[in-house]
N, C-alpha and C positions, 0 to 999 in steps of 0.2 A: 225856896229848894231847884236845884237846876232838873230839868226834867229831859232825856234823850233826844226827844224830838226837836229839842233849841241847840241839840250840837251843830254847827256849823264846821267845814273841813277848813282850815288853815289855806291863808291864802298862798299863791303857787309864785315862785319868782320870778318865772319868763310867760306868767296869765298875759293873754292876748297878742302874743307875737307869735305868728304864722310863716310857716317853713313848708317847702316844700323837699323832696327827698326823692332827688331822679336813680336810676337802675343804671351800675356799669353793664354796659352791651358787649362786652369785651370775655371772651370762654376763660380770660385767667381772671382769679377771683380777687375782687379787688373790695376791702370794708370799710375806707375810709369815709365815705359818706354815709353811709351806715351808721357807724360808732360818732361821727358828727351829729346826724340828727337826733342820736339817742341821746346823747349831752343834752338838746333840749328840750326833747319829749318828754325827758325825765325830773325834768325843772318846772314843769309846767306848759311849755308852747304847744300848740297844733302842729303838730307835723304829721302830713301827708306823704307816706312812702308810696312811690310810683312803681309798679312790679311790670316785666312782661307778660303777657296773659299766658296759661297754662304752665309754663316753666318757676315763673316768679324771679326773686334775687337769687344769685346764686349760692348766698349763706343757707338760703332754704334745703340746698343738696347735697352738704359739706357735713351734716352732723357734727357732734356725735349723736346716736339714734336711741329713742327708749327701743329697749330691747332689742338693741341692734338691726332694728329694720325699719330701712328708708323710707322716710316718710317727709313729705312736702310740708308738713305741718308743725311736727314734733322734733325736728334739728335743734339741739342746744344752740347752737350759734346762733341760727333767726331767732331763738325765745328770748335768748339775751340781747341782742342784738336791735329788735325790735319792739322792748315793750314801749307802751303809751303811742306807739303809733295808729294812724290812719291805714288803712289799706286800700290802694284801688289797682286796676290793670290799663298799661295803656300798652298799645304795641306800636309805638314810634318813628317805626318806618313805614307808616301809614298818616299822609296827612291829617286825618278827619281825629286821629288821636294826638295831634302834634297841634290840631287846632282848641282840642279840650285842655291840654295843656295851658297854652297861653291864655285861657280862660282861668285857668288856675292861680297861674302867676299873675294875674293881675289884681288880686286881693291878697299876694304873700308877699311875706318881707326881707323872708331869705330863702334863696336857692341852692342845692347844694348840688353838683352836676358831675362826676365822676369818670366823663367820656375824655377822648385823645381829640383836640382841637380838628381834627382831621372829620371825622366821624359827626361831632358837633357841628362842624360846616355843614356838611353833607346833609343832616337833617335840619339845617336852618334852626338850629338851638344852642350855635356859638354863644358867647358870653357880649360879644358885640352887639348883635343882631336882636339879644334879649334886653342886653342893654339901652339902646335906642329904642327899646319899645315900653320899657318899664324905668323910667330913671331912679324913680327913688326904691328900685329892688337892690337887695346886696348878693351881687350874682357871684358865688363861689365854687371857683374852679379847682376841681380835687382830683389832681389826676399826677400821672409817675414821674413825671420832669418837668411841668409848667406849662405855658401856654405860648412861651414864649420861646425863641434859641436852637439851638442845633438840635435837639434832642426833644423837640417837643412833640412831635407824632411817632417816638418811638415806643414798643412796650417795654414795659417794665413788670411791677410787685413786689413783694415784700422780701424774695432772695437777691434781687437786682441790685435795689435800693439799701438791702444790709450790706451787701458788700461793695458797690460804687460808691458808697459813703464814708467807706474807713472801718464803719462798726464790726462788722466783721472779722477784717483784718486785725483789731485789736481784741478779737474773743476768741481766746482768753486772754486778758492782760497778767501782765507778769507771772505768767504759768511754764509759755514755750521754752525750751531747753533745744528741741530738735527741728527747727522749723522747716526742712523740708519732711518728714514724716510728724507733721502736728501741725495740719493746715487748718486755714481762717475756721471759726467755727458760724453758726449763725441760730440768734436765742430762738427760744424755740415758740412755737404758734406760729402767729400773724401779728408779731408787736411791730414792724414798720406800719401796716395799714394802720393799727390804735391809733397811732404816735399821732399819725398824718390825719384822722380822726380829728383828735383834739387840737390841734396846731391850728386846723380850719375853723373849727367851733371857736376858739379863743382868739381868732382873727373878727369871724364875723359877729363875735359880741362886742368887739372894739369899734368895729361899723356902726352897729344899732347906734351906741353911745352917742359916736360921732354924727350919725343922720340928725340925733336931736337938734343939735344945734344947726349943721349947714342945711336942713332939707333935704340931701342927696343921698342915693344908692350908690354901690363901689365897688369895684370887683377886687376880688381877692383870689389870687393866683397860689395855691396849697402845692408843694409840689413834694412828691413823696422823698424823693432823693433829699431836697435839701432839708427836710423836715427831720431825716436820721443823721444828715450833717452836723445839725445843732449837735445832736448828740455827742459829740465828739470833743466838746468845749474847748480846753488849751490849745486844742491841734490848728486852729484856723491861724489864731496870733500868733504861735511856735511857726511855722510858715512863712507868716506877712513880714514878722519882725525879728527874727532873730537869724544870726550869720548861720550858714549851714556847717560851721566847724563848730558852733554851738553843744555842750553834751545834750541838751533837754531837745535839740534838732535830730541829733543822733538818734536818742530814745524813741523818739515818735515815729521817728522812719523807720525803724527795724522791730520786729516781733519779739526780740529776744529777752529774755526775762534779764531784768538789769535792777531790778529792788523787790522787795519782801513781795511773794503772792498772796491773795488775795483771801484763797478759800484753805483750809489744810483739815488735812485728813483726822474724824477719832474714830474710837472703836465702834460707831454704830453710823457712820458718816462722816459729814464734813460739817467744820463751822467757820467762819469768818472772823477773822479781828483783827485791831489795829493797835500796836503800842508803839507808832513813832514818836510821839512827843515824850519829854523826859517825863511827863505825871505818869502817862499812862505804860511807860516803861517800869515805874514803882511800882504800879499797881499789879501787871503783870506778875513781876518778880514774888508780890506775895503771894497770888494766885499760883505760882508753881511752888511754891514753899520757899523760898530766898535760897535757892541752890550757889553754890559759890562760883561757880563761874559766872553768874549774871554781875560777877565785883569785879571782873576783871577791868581794866585799862583799855582793853579791847571793846569794850561795851559801854564807855564813860558819857560818849553823847551820842546825839544823831546820826553825827558823820561819820564817825568812828562802828554805827552798829550797822549802817548802811554798806561802809565798807568789809565789815564780815558778817551781810545778812546769810549764807548759806549756813556756818555753824549756826547760828540762831536759830536759824528753821530744823536742821536737823535736829538740834536740843527741843524745841518745841514738838516736832511732830513724834521724837520718841514721849515726850511725856503726856502728851493728846493720846497717844495708842493705848493708853490704858485710862479714857475719861470716853464718857459717853456724850453724845452734842449737848444734852441739856446738862450736864455737870458741868462741864465747860464756862457755858452758857453762865448756869448759875453763879461760880464762883467769879468770873468775870467782873459782873454787874454787879456785884458784892465790892471789888474795889472799882467802883465806876470806869471799867476797863470795856470801850464799846466790840460787843461780840453779842453774833447771833449762829445759830443753827441752821446749817442751809436745809430745808423743809421741802417734800416731796407735795406735789401738787394736792396727793390724798388727803398728808398731815396739814397741808394749810387750809383745808376743808372742815378738819375736825380741831383746828387752832387753837385753845382756849380762850385766848385773848379776844381774837374775832368773837367768838362766841360772847363772850362777856361785853363786847361795845357792839354786838346785833347785826354786824358787816352782811351777813349771810342772810339773803331774805326767801321766803317761800314764797310763791303765786299760783294761782291755780288758772289754769288754762282749759277752754274748752275739750280739745282735742288732749293734749300730752298730760291734763292731769296736773299735779301737785309736781313745782317744777325749785331746785334752790339753785339762787345765785348771786352773785357778787349788785351787794346794796350800794348807798348812796355813797360818789366818792368825793364828797363832803358837806357836812351838816351844817343847815342855815335854820336857829331856830325860830324865826317869822314865819318864815315860806319854805317848809322843809320839802327834800326829795321825797315821794313816792309813788309806787304804780297804782295807776288807777285801773288799765286794763295789760290783758296781757299783748303778747304777739300779734298781729292781726294773722286769720287764716287768707289764705290766697283771695284776692278782689273780695274782701268782706264790707268791705265800705262803698262797692261800686254805686250801688243804689242811693245810699246817704248823702255821698257827694254828686255824683253826677244828674241825679233827677230831682233830690230834695234841693241841692246848692245853684247848682248849675242850670234847672230844669230840664231837662230833658224829658220827652215822656218816657211813659214807661215799654211804649213799642219802638222806640228811637233806641233804647237800653237793647231790650232783646235783638232786635237788629244788628246791632251795631258788638255784642256777644257772639251771634251766630257767625258773623265775618271775622271775629277773631282780633276786631280794630281793640276789644277790651276782655 
Protein backbone atom coordinates (compact mmCIF):
# COMPACT_ATOMS: atom_id res chain seq x y z
CA UNK A 1 0.00 0.00 0.00
CA UNK A 2 1.30 3.44 -0.95
CA UNK A 3 1.64 5.94 1.88
CA UNK A 4 1.14 9.68 1.58
CA UNK A 5 4.59 10.32 3.04
CA UNK A 6 6.09 8.29 0.18
CA UNK A 7 4.67 10.66 -2.46
CA UNK A 8 7.20 12.74 -4.34
CA UNK A 9 6.47 15.61 -6.69
CA UNK A 10 7.39 14.74 -10.30
CA UNK A 11 10.57 16.34 -11.64
CA UNK A 12 10.43 19.68 -13.40
CA UNK A 13 11.45 20.22 -17.00
CA UNK A 14 13.92 23.04 -16.31
CA UNK A 15 15.09 22.02 -12.84
CA UNK A 16 18.68 23.11 -12.29
CA UNK A 17 18.64 26.13 -14.60
CA UNK A 18 19.34 29.46 -12.90
CA UNK A 19 17.91 32.64 -14.38
CA UNK A 20 18.32 36.31 -13.45
CA UNK A 21 15.64 38.78 -14.55
CA UNK A 22 16.74 42.41 -14.48
CA UNK A 23 14.24 45.25 -14.03
CA UNK A 24 13.22 47.56 -16.85
CA UNK A 25 14.42 50.94 -15.62
CA UNK A 26 12.49 52.95 -18.20
CA UNK A 27 9.30 54.65 -17.03
CA UNK A 28 7.51 53.10 -20.01
CA UNK A 29 6.02 49.78 -18.87
CA UNK A 30 7.77 46.89 -20.65
CA UNK A 31 6.91 43.40 -19.43
CA UNK A 32 8.77 41.28 -22.00
CA UNK A 33 11.57 40.15 -19.68
CA UNK A 34 9.06 39.32 -16.94
CA UNK A 35 7.13 37.09 -19.36
CA UNK A 36 10.31 35.43 -20.63
CA UNK A 37 11.47 34.66 -17.10
CA UNK A 38 8.01 33.42 -16.08
CA UNK A 39 8.11 30.82 -18.84
CA UNK A 40 11.27 29.41 -17.25
CA UNK A 41 10.13 29.71 -13.63
CA UNK A 42 6.85 27.87 -14.20
CA UNK A 43 8.69 24.86 -15.64
CA UNK A 44 11.11 24.60 -12.75
CA UNK A 45 14.03 26.96 -13.34
CA UNK A 46 15.16 29.05 -10.41
CA UNK A 47 14.41 32.65 -11.39
CA UNK A 48 15.66 35.55 -9.28
CA UNK A 49 13.72 38.67 -10.15
CA UNK A 50 15.62 41.88 -9.44
CA UNK A 51 13.47 44.93 -8.69
CA UNK A 52 14.16 48.53 -7.68
CA UNK A 53 13.77 49.10 -3.93
CA UNK A 54 10.62 50.84 -2.70
CA UNK A 55 8.75 51.04 -6.02
CA UNK A 56 9.33 47.53 -7.37
CA UNK A 57 8.87 46.44 -10.98
CA UNK A 58 6.49 48.47 -13.12
CA UNK A 59 3.90 45.70 -13.38
CA UNK A 60 3.29 46.03 -9.63
CA UNK A 61 1.91 49.51 -10.22
CA UNK A 62 -0.49 48.70 -13.06
CA UNK A 63 -3.14 46.44 -11.53
CA UNK A 64 -5.90 45.47 -11.84
CA UNK A 65 -6.01 45.53 -8.05
CA UNK A 66 -8.18 43.59 -5.65
CA UNK A 67 -11.07 45.83 -4.54
CA UNK A 68 -9.67 48.52 -6.88
CA UNK A 69 -7.21 49.57 -4.16
CA UNK A 70 -3.65 50.12 -5.53
CA UNK A 71 -1.21 47.86 -3.72
CA UNK A 72 2.26 46.78 -4.85
CA UNK A 73 1.52 43.22 -3.71
CA UNK A 74 -1.97 42.55 -5.09
CA UNK A 75 -1.96 43.73 -8.70
CA UNK A 76 -3.20 41.03 -11.06
CA UNK A 77 -0.45 41.61 -13.61
CA UNK A 78 2.27 41.22 -10.99
CA UNK A 79 0.61 38.13 -9.49
CA UNK A 80 0.50 36.46 -12.91
CA UNK A 81 3.87 37.45 -14.36
CA UNK A 82 5.92 36.63 -11.30
CA UNK A 83 4.72 33.21 -10.12
CA UNK A 84 7.44 30.86 -8.89
CA UNK A 85 10.10 33.57 -8.81
CA UNK A 86 12.40 34.59 -5.99
CA UNK A 87 12.34 38.35 -5.49
CA UNK A 88 15.21 40.61 -4.46
CA UNK A 89 15.71 44.37 -4.62
CA UNK A 90 18.77 46.17 -5.99
CA UNK A 91 19.25 49.81 -6.87
CA UNK A 92 21.33 49.33 -9.99
CA UNK A 93 22.29 53.02 -9.99
CA UNK A 94 24.54 52.16 -7.04
CA UNK A 95 27.86 50.42 -7.71
CA UNK A 96 27.50 48.27 -4.58
CA UNK A 97 24.24 46.89 -5.93
CA UNK A 98 25.89 46.15 -9.27
CA UNK A 99 28.67 44.29 -7.45
CA UNK A 100 26.01 42.07 -5.85
CA UNK A 101 24.41 41.58 -9.24
CA UNK A 102 27.71 40.38 -10.68
CA UNK A 103 27.98 37.83 -7.90
CA UNK A 104 24.52 36.55 -8.81
CA UNK A 105 25.41 36.36 -12.50
CA UNK A 106 28.52 34.30 -11.73
CA UNK A 107 26.28 31.39 -10.80
CA UNK A 108 23.54 31.96 -13.42
CA UNK A 109 22.80 30.27 -16.74
CA UNK A 110 20.64 33.00 -18.30
CA UNK A 111 20.08 36.71 -17.74
CA UNK A 112 17.17 38.67 -19.26
CA UNK A 113 18.01 42.37 -19.55
CA UNK A 114 15.18 44.68 -20.75
CA UNK A 115 17.11 47.96 -20.86
CA UNK A 116 18.33 50.06 -23.76
CA UNK A 117 22.00 49.76 -24.78
CA UNK A 118 22.76 53.33 -23.68
CA UNK A 119 21.40 52.75 -20.18
CA UNK A 120 23.17 49.41 -19.92
CA UNK A 121 26.49 50.92 -20.96
CA UNK A 122 26.11 53.76 -18.47
CA UNK A 123 25.47 51.26 -15.67
CA UNK A 124 28.20 48.90 -16.92
CA UNK A 125 25.74 46.05 -17.42
CA UNK A 126 25.81 45.97 -21.22
CA UNK A 127 25.88 42.58 -22.87
CA UNK A 128 29.49 42.89 -24.03
CA UNK A 129 30.68 43.75 -20.51
CA UNK A 130 28.79 40.82 -19.02
CA UNK A 131 29.79 38.40 -21.81
CA UNK A 132 33.48 39.21 -21.31
CA UNK A 133 33.15 38.52 -17.61
CA UNK A 134 30.92 35.43 -17.87
CA UNK A 135 31.59 33.66 -21.19
CA UNK A 136 29.26 30.72 -20.40
CA UNK A 137 26.30 32.94 -19.55
CA UNK A 138 23.39 33.19 -22.00
CA UNK A 139 22.93 36.92 -22.20
CA UNK A 140 19.49 37.96 -23.50
CA UNK A 141 18.90 41.60 -24.45
CA UNK A 142 15.14 42.20 -24.52
CA UNK A 143 14.77 45.69 -25.98
CA UNK A 144 12.46 47.84 -28.04
CA UNK A 145 14.65 47.94 -31.18
CA UNK A 146 17.58 45.61 -30.54
CA UNK A 147 21.13 46.42 -29.44
CA UNK A 148 22.42 47.38 -32.88
CA UNK A 149 21.14 49.58 -35.67
CA UNK A 150 19.80 53.10 -36.08
CA UNK A 151 17.02 52.79 -33.50
CA UNK A 152 19.03 51.03 -30.76
CA UNK A 153 18.59 53.79 -28.15
CA UNK A 154 15.12 54.92 -29.10
CA UNK A 155 12.31 54.36 -26.66
CA UNK A 156 9.46 52.22 -27.89
CA UNK A 157 6.80 50.11 -26.25
CA UNK A 158 3.73 48.06 -27.03
CA UNK A 159 1.90 50.75 -29.02
CA UNK A 160 4.99 51.75 -31.03
CA UNK A 161 5.98 48.16 -31.88
CA UNK A 162 2.43 47.29 -32.87
CA UNK A 163 2.26 50.04 -35.45
CA UNK A 164 5.87 50.18 -36.64
CA UNK A 165 5.72 46.44 -37.34
CA UNK A 166 2.61 46.70 -39.52
CA UNK A 167 0.40 44.64 -37.19
CA UNK A 168 -1.63 47.70 -36.30
CA UNK A 169 -1.87 48.71 -39.95
CA UNK A 170 -3.48 45.37 -40.79
CA UNK A 171 -5.91 45.44 -37.85
CA UNK A 172 -8.72 44.86 -38.55
CA UNK A 173 -7.96 42.70 -41.60
CA UNK A 174 -10.56 42.58 -44.39
CA UNK A 175 -12.94 44.81 -42.49
CA UNK A 176 -11.92 48.33 -43.56
CA UNK A 177 -14.10 50.00 -46.18
CA UNK A 178 -13.45 53.65 -45.29
CA UNK A 179 -9.72 54.02 -44.46
CA UNK A 180 -9.75 57.76 -43.59
CA UNK A 181 -12.41 57.18 -40.94
CA UNK A 182 -11.39 53.66 -39.84
CA UNK A 183 -7.88 54.04 -38.41
CA UNK A 184 -5.55 51.15 -37.55
CA UNK A 185 -6.26 49.42 -34.24
CA UNK A 186 -4.00 48.13 -31.48
CA UNK A 187 -4.68 44.68 -30.03
CA UNK A 188 -5.91 44.77 -26.43
CA UNK A 189 -3.51 44.82 -23.52
CA UNK A 190 0.25 44.54 -24.04
CA UNK A 191 0.43 41.67 -26.49
CA UNK A 192 3.65 42.97 -28.07
CA UNK A 193 5.36 42.73 -24.66
CA UNK A 194 4.27 39.14 -24.12
CA UNK A 195 5.12 38.04 -27.65
CA UNK A 196 8.59 39.55 -27.25
CA UNK A 197 9.02 37.69 -23.97
CA UNK A 198 8.10 34.35 -25.50
CA UNK A 199 10.40 35.07 -28.46
CA UNK A 200 13.28 35.78 -26.08
CA UNK A 201 12.52 32.69 -24.01
CA UNK A 202 12.45 30.40 -27.04
CA UNK A 203 15.79 31.75 -28.25
CA UNK A 204 17.30 31.38 -24.77
CA UNK A 205 16.16 27.77 -24.59
CA UNK A 206 17.79 27.08 -27.95
CA UNK A 207 21.00 28.60 -26.60
CA UNK A 208 20.82 26.32 -23.55
CA UNK A 209 20.77 23.29 -25.86
CA UNK A 210 23.61 24.71 -27.96
CA UNK A 211 25.74 25.27 -24.87
CA UNK A 212 25.54 21.55 -24.08
CA UNK A 213 27.65 20.99 -27.20
CA UNK A 214 29.74 24.14 -27.46
CA UNK A 215 30.27 24.91 -23.79
CA UNK A 216 29.85 28.60 -24.61
CA UNK A 217 27.23 31.18 -23.81
CA UNK A 218 25.63 33.45 -26.39
CA UNK A 219 24.24 36.93 -26.78
CA UNK A 220 20.59 36.88 -27.87
CA UNK A 221 19.18 40.10 -29.28
CA UNK A 222 15.37 40.05 -28.92
CA UNK A 223 13.79 43.15 -30.45
CA UNK A 224 10.16 43.94 -29.69
CA UNK A 225 9.77 45.61 -33.05
CA UNK A 226 11.07 42.60 -34.99
CA UNK A 227 9.16 40.12 -32.83
CA UNK A 228 6.00 41.89 -33.95
CA UNK A 229 7.17 42.03 -37.57
CA UNK A 230 7.34 38.22 -37.48
CA UNK A 231 3.57 38.18 -36.95
CA UNK A 232 2.95 39.52 -40.46
CA UNK A 233 4.03 36.19 -41.96
CA UNK A 234 3.57 36.47 -45.78
CA UNK A 235 4.18 40.19 -46.10
CA UNK A 236 7.97 40.10 -45.96
CA UNK A 237 8.04 37.51 -48.72
CA UNK A 238 5.55 39.49 -50.78
CA UNK A 239 7.50 42.74 -50.46
CA UNK A 240 10.85 41.12 -51.20
CA UNK A 241 9.84 38.74 -54.03
CA UNK A 242 6.66 39.99 -55.70
CA UNK A 243 6.34 42.67 -58.32
CA UNK A 244 4.67 45.90 -57.12
CA UNK A 245 2.13 45.28 -59.89
CA UNK A 246 1.13 41.86 -58.48
CA UNK A 247 -2.38 41.68 -56.97
CA UNK A 248 -1.09 40.24 -53.68
CA UNK A 249 1.42 43.11 -53.39
CA UNK A 250 -1.40 45.59 -53.78
CA UNK A 251 -3.55 43.71 -51.26
CA UNK A 252 -0.90 43.86 -48.53
CA UNK A 253 -0.03 47.49 -49.29
CA UNK A 254 -3.53 48.81 -48.70
CA UNK A 255 -5.88 48.31 -45.77
CA UNK A 256 -9.00 48.38 -47.94
CA UNK A 257 -11.20 45.29 -47.75
CA UNK A 258 -10.50 42.94 -50.66
CA UNK A 259 -11.85 39.59 -49.47
CA UNK A 260 -14.08 37.84 -46.99
CA UNK A 261 -14.10 39.45 -43.59
CA UNK A 262 -13.06 37.42 -40.56
CA UNK A 263 -15.87 38.16 -38.14
CA UNK A 264 -19.61 38.58 -38.67
CA UNK A 265 -22.39 39.95 -36.45
CA UNK A 266 -24.82 37.45 -34.92
CA UNK A 267 -27.88 38.29 -32.85
CA UNK A 268 -25.90 38.41 -29.58
CA UNK A 269 -22.36 39.30 -30.63
CA UNK A 270 -19.87 38.15 -33.25
CA UNK A 271 -18.75 34.89 -34.82
CA UNK A 272 -15.81 34.02 -37.05
CA UNK A 273 -15.92 31.37 -39.74
CA UNK A 274 -14.23 30.33 -42.98
CA UNK A 275 -16.08 28.82 -45.90
CA UNK A 276 -13.41 29.48 -48.54
CA UNK A 277 -12.81 25.94 -49.79
CA UNK A 278 -15.33 23.89 -51.74
CA UNK A 279 -15.76 21.46 -48.85
CA UNK A 280 -16.39 24.24 -46.35
CA UNK A 281 -18.76 25.95 -48.80
CA UNK A 282 -20.83 22.77 -49.12
CA UNK A 283 -20.92 22.45 -45.35
CA UNK A 284 -21.95 26.08 -44.88
CA UNK A 285 -24.69 25.61 -47.44
CA UNK A 286 -26.18 22.88 -45.21
CA UNK A 287 -25.78 25.11 -42.17
CA UNK A 288 -27.88 27.82 -43.83
CA UNK A 289 -30.58 25.38 -44.94
CA UNK A 290 -29.47 25.03 -48.59
CA UNK A 291 -30.91 28.30 -49.96
CA UNK A 292 -31.34 28.42 -53.75
CA UNK A 293 -29.05 31.39 -54.24
CA UNK A 294 -26.03 29.28 -53.19
CA UNK A 295 -26.57 27.05 -56.26
CA UNK A 296 -25.99 29.96 -58.65
CA UNK A 297 -23.08 29.79 -61.11
CA UNK A 298 -21.92 33.03 -59.48
CA UNK A 299 -20.75 30.95 -56.51
CA UNK A 300 -19.66 27.72 -58.21
CA UNK A 301 -15.91 28.03 -57.48
CA UNK A 302 -13.60 29.73 -54.97
CA UNK A 303 -12.59 32.26 -57.62
CA UNK A 304 -16.21 33.03 -58.49
CA UNK A 305 -17.14 33.36 -54.85
CA UNK A 306 -14.24 35.75 -54.24
CA UNK A 307 -15.50 37.91 -57.09
CA UNK A 308 -18.97 38.13 -55.50
CA UNK A 309 -18.00 38.18 -51.84
CA UNK A 310 -20.15 41.25 -51.09
CA UNK A 311 -23.31 39.41 -52.11
CA UNK A 312 -22.33 36.36 -50.04
CA UNK A 313 -21.56 38.44 -46.97
CA UNK A 314 -24.87 40.31 -47.19
CA UNK A 315 -26.77 37.00 -47.27
CA UNK A 316 -24.68 35.50 -44.45
CA UNK A 317 -25.15 38.56 -42.23
CA UNK A 318 -28.89 38.45 -42.84
CA UNK A 319 -28.99 34.75 -41.84
CA UNK A 320 -26.83 35.31 -38.77
CA UNK A 321 -29.14 38.08 -37.54
CA UNK A 322 -31.50 35.30 -36.48
CA UNK A 323 -28.81 33.12 -34.91
CA UNK A 324 -26.96 33.37 -31.63
CA UNK A 325 -23.21 32.93 -31.57
CA UNK A 326 -23.58 29.52 -29.95
CA UNK A 327 -26.20 28.23 -32.39
CA UNK A 328 -24.14 29.33 -35.41
CA UNK A 329 -21.04 27.74 -33.87
CA UNK A 330 -22.75 24.41 -33.17
CA UNK A 331 -24.40 24.19 -36.58
CA UNK A 332 -21.14 24.97 -38.37
CA UNK A 333 -19.12 22.54 -36.28
CA UNK A 334 -21.66 19.78 -37.03
CA UNK A 335 -20.82 20.23 -40.72
CA UNK A 336 -17.05 20.48 -40.07
CA UNK A 337 -16.91 24.17 -41.01
CA UNK A 338 -14.34 26.21 -39.03
CA UNK A 339 -16.37 28.55 -36.84
CA UNK A 340 -16.16 29.96 -33.35
CA UNK A 341 -17.92 32.60 -31.25
CA UNK A 342 -16.02 35.75 -30.35
CA UNK A 343 -16.01 35.79 -26.54
CA UNK A 344 -15.51 38.61 -24.09
CA UNK A 345 -12.74 38.25 -21.50
CA UNK A 346 -15.35 37.38 -18.85
CA UNK A 347 -16.83 34.68 -21.10
CA UNK A 348 -13.40 33.18 -21.70
CA UNK A 349 -12.87 32.96 -17.95
CA UNK A 350 -16.10 30.95 -17.60
CA UNK A 351 -15.72 28.90 -20.79
CA UNK A 352 -16.85 25.30 -20.31
CA UNK A 353 -14.03 23.86 -22.42
CA UNK A 354 -11.37 25.72 -20.45
CA UNK A 355 -12.98 24.54 -17.22
CA UNK A 356 -12.99 20.94 -18.46
CA UNK A 357 -9.32 21.20 -19.41
CA UNK A 358 -8.54 22.93 -16.08
CA UNK A 359 -6.78 25.71 -17.92
CA UNK A 360 -7.45 28.33 -15.26
CA UNK A 361 -5.85 27.62 -11.90
CA UNK A 362 -6.26 29.03 -8.41
CA UNK A 363 -3.27 29.97 -6.34
CA UNK A 364 -3.03 31.21 -2.77
CA UNK A 365 -1.02 34.33 -2.11
CA UNK A 366 -0.19 35.55 1.40
CA UNK A 367 -1.42 39.08 0.65
CA UNK A 368 -3.78 38.80 -2.32
CA UNK A 369 -5.37 35.56 -1.02
CA UNK A 370 -6.92 33.29 -3.67
CA UNK A 371 -6.17 34.38 -7.23
CA UNK A 372 -7.39 32.72 -10.43
CA UNK A 373 -5.16 32.98 -13.49
CA UNK A 374 -4.29 31.22 -16.76
CA UNK A 375 -2.43 27.96 -16.21
CA UNK A 376 -0.02 25.87 -18.26
CA UNK A 377 0.73 27.04 -21.83
CA UNK A 378 1.44 23.39 -22.68
CA UNK A 379 1.25 20.11 -20.80
CA UNK A 380 4.19 17.80 -20.14
CA UNK A 381 3.24 14.45 -18.63
CA UNK A 382 6.56 13.54 -16.99
CA UNK A 383 7.65 17.07 -16.00
CA UNK A 384 4.45 19.06 -15.52
CA UNK A 385 3.99 22.81 -15.21
CA UNK A 386 3.03 23.86 -11.72
CA UNK A 387 2.94 26.82 -9.37
CA UNK A 388 5.04 26.16 -6.29
CA UNK A 389 4.87 29.68 -4.91
CA UNK A 390 2.98 32.84 -5.65
CA UNK A 391 4.58 36.06 -6.85
CA UNK A 392 7.16 37.32 -4.34
CA UNK A 393 6.50 40.22 -2.03
CA UNK A 394 8.83 43.14 -2.72
CA UNK A 395 12.27 42.14 -1.47
CA UNK A 396 10.90 38.95 0.06
CA UNK A 397 14.01 36.89 -0.64
CA UNK A 398 16.71 39.48 0.10
CA UNK A 399 17.90 37.61 3.17
CA UNK A 400 17.73 34.20 1.47
CA UNK A 401 19.83 35.38 -1.48
CA UNK A 402 22.17 38.01 -0.03
CA UNK A 403 22.83 36.51 3.41
CA UNK A 404 22.36 32.78 2.98
CA UNK A 405 23.75 32.54 -0.54
CA UNK A 406 26.17 35.46 -0.99
CA UNK A 407 27.25 35.43 2.68
CA UNK A 408 26.53 39.06 3.54
CA UNK A 409 26.23 39.61 7.27
CA UNK A 410 22.95 40.71 8.82
CA UNK A 411 24.60 44.03 9.65
CA UNK A 412 25.68 44.53 6.03
CA UNK A 413 22.18 43.68 4.85
CA UNK A 414 20.59 46.21 7.19
CA UNK A 415 23.15 48.87 6.26
CA UNK A 416 22.49 48.41 2.53
CA UNK A 417 18.75 48.50 3.16
CA UNK A 418 19.04 51.71 5.16
CA UNK A 419 21.04 53.32 2.36
CA UNK A 420 18.47 52.11 -0.21
CA UNK A 421 21.00 50.01 -2.06
CA UNK A 422 18.66 47.05 -1.64
